[in-house]
C-alpha positions, -999 to +999 in steps of 0.1 A: -008-488-278-026-521-273-031-530-237-033-566-224-066-559-205-082-548-237-071-580-255-086-601-227-119-583-231-119-587-269-113-624-265-142-627-241-165-608-265-154-630-294-161-662-273-195-651-259-208-630-288-220-600-267-208-573-244-232-583-216-221-620-217-184-610-218-191-587-188-205-616-168-175-638-177-150-611-167-169-599-137-176-564-149-205-544-164-217-543-200-208-505-202-173-512-190-168-538-217-182-514-243-159-487-231-128-509-233-137-521-268-140-484-279-106-477-264-090-507-282-105-497-315-092-462-310-057-476-303-057-497-335-075-472-357-101-495-372-134-513-362-129-547-346-166-556-340-199-552-358-234-558-344-255-584-362-288-587-345-282-595-309-247-607-314-213-590-320-193-603-350-155-598-355-143-578-384-113-590-404-091-569-382-108-582-351-102-618-362-065-611-368-062-594-334-079-623-316-057-648-334-026-630-321-041-623-287-038-659-275+000-659-281+005-624-266-015-631-235+002-665-230+036-649-234+026-622-209+015-648-184+047-667-188+067-635-183+047-626-152+054-661-137+091-659-146+094-625-130+076-637-099+100-667-097+130-645-099+116-621-073+109-650-050+144-665-057+129-696-072+149-686-103+175-661-114+210-657-127+240-638-113+272-632-133+301-630-108+336-618-115+363-624-089+401-621-085+418-655-081+424-656-044+388-646-038+377-673-062+394-700-042+385-688-007+354-667-004+335-676-035+331-714-030+316-710+005+293-682-006+280-701-037+275-733-018+254-715+008+235-697-019+227-729-037+215-745-005+192-716+003+180-709-033+186-738-056+169-721-085+194-693-086+223-699-110+257-681-107+284-680-133+320-672-124+348-656-143+381-643-131+396-609-135+417-586-114+406-551-105+403-526-122+394-549-151+367-566-131+352-532-121+352-522-157+332-553-166+306-543-140+303-508-153+300-520-188+272-544-179+292-576-185+287-589-149+263-583-120+287-586-090+325-579-089+347-591-061+375-566-059+401-550-037+421-519-032+451-512-009+447-488+020+464-455+013+476-465-022+484-437-046+456-432-071+432-454-052+402-463-074+370-445-068+338-465-065+314-437-057+290-447-085+287-483-072+271-501-043+301-512-021+296-541+003+327-543+025+338-579+032+371-580+051+404-563+056+431-585+043+466-581+058+497-587+039+523-611+053+559-618+044+568-652+030+604-665+035+620-699+029+616-722+060+654-720+066+656-682+062+672-662+089+638-646+097+618-678+094+613-679+132+605-642+137+571-632+150+571-601+128+594-583+104+598-548+091+599-548+053+632-529+054+648-560+069+642-577+035+658-549+015+687-570+003+667-600-005+657-612-040+620-608-045+592-628-061+564-604-070+527-612-076+500-597-098+506-563-114+485-545-089+502-562-059+536-557-076+529-519-077+519-519-041+551-538-031+572-512-048+553-484-030+557-500+004+594-507-002+600-471-014+584-458+018+609-480+037+638-464+017+647-491-008+638-505-042+631-543-043+652-565-066+625-585-083+640-616-098+607-633-106+571-621-112+540-642-117+503-638-113+501-674-100+501-675-062+511-712-060+541-703-082+551-675-058+549-699-029+569-725-048+596-701-057+600-689-021+599-725-009+628-733-033+649-706-016+648-683-047+636-652-028+611-637-005+576-623-012+548-604+004+513-617-003+478-610+011+467-634+038+438-644+017+462-655-011+482-676+013+449-693+024+443-703-012+474-724-015+494-750+005+525-731+015+552-759+015+587-750+024+579-715+035+571-695+066+547-666+069+558-637+091+537-608+102+546-576+084+551-544+103+538-518+100+506-534+088+497-532+051+461-541+043+439-544+013+401-538+015+381-567+000+347-557-013+318-569-034+306-543-059+274-540-079+254-513-096+227-494-077+198-508-098+212-544-096+214-542-058+176-543-058+175-576-077+168-604-052+194-629-066+221-602-066+212-591-031+213-627-019+247-632-035+261-601-017+248-614+016+264-648+012+298-633+002+296-612+034+289-643+055+318-662+038+342-633+046+337-636+084+370-647+099 
């Protein structure tokens, strides 16, 4: 294996013509230069220098290696500088995947703060619901996944192999039309909505809704289902049914024509930022996690 330090010594010998002169240029002794040249020749398996009088002359192999050494050492220097920039957060890239209501509430604040603090760090954003987003993280297709899981949900996803940064506990609220009989209530038990038509959200939220209703002794009549939270709010506002959404999702839209009512007993989902253990040590990833945590403070 050719070592960069040996290439630097070879270039110095080629430029100065002797081991002693190369040693003076590099700040080391003549025997040290000789020893490193012997190690380099052993690595490549052929002589690189021949002595002619008081000077050292490159062999054909030595000339070829010196010719390539300039590019190799320049590339190594560039790599060292780039790594130093990334480590110092003067550069870097983070691939973030988030579920939609997180993208419209937590992510903008976090990324704005990250850009202000570290303008050289670039973050890309894609949307995906868990568990798809978590799968992207495990497969190496993103660096940070904003995800959620419902407290006490059957078959709750395990994240034991990941670094989990808790962000907030997001409580579900009931949405009813503004002229609904329960529009002025301070809180509502989900069983009081058993006879209502329902508008359901994303598949995971839909499954949680069915579980919560089953625990209350009824099966919801789902007339409409959509992954689009503004559409859910619009359907409720038009008087076409009721819905249950996470508070964070309600924050992401302008709820016109609807009233939000506290749901009892409380149903919450845990919002987290996930990354892989090795990625958690990368400065740009760590800084992104920190900003997401700050943006989640309510």
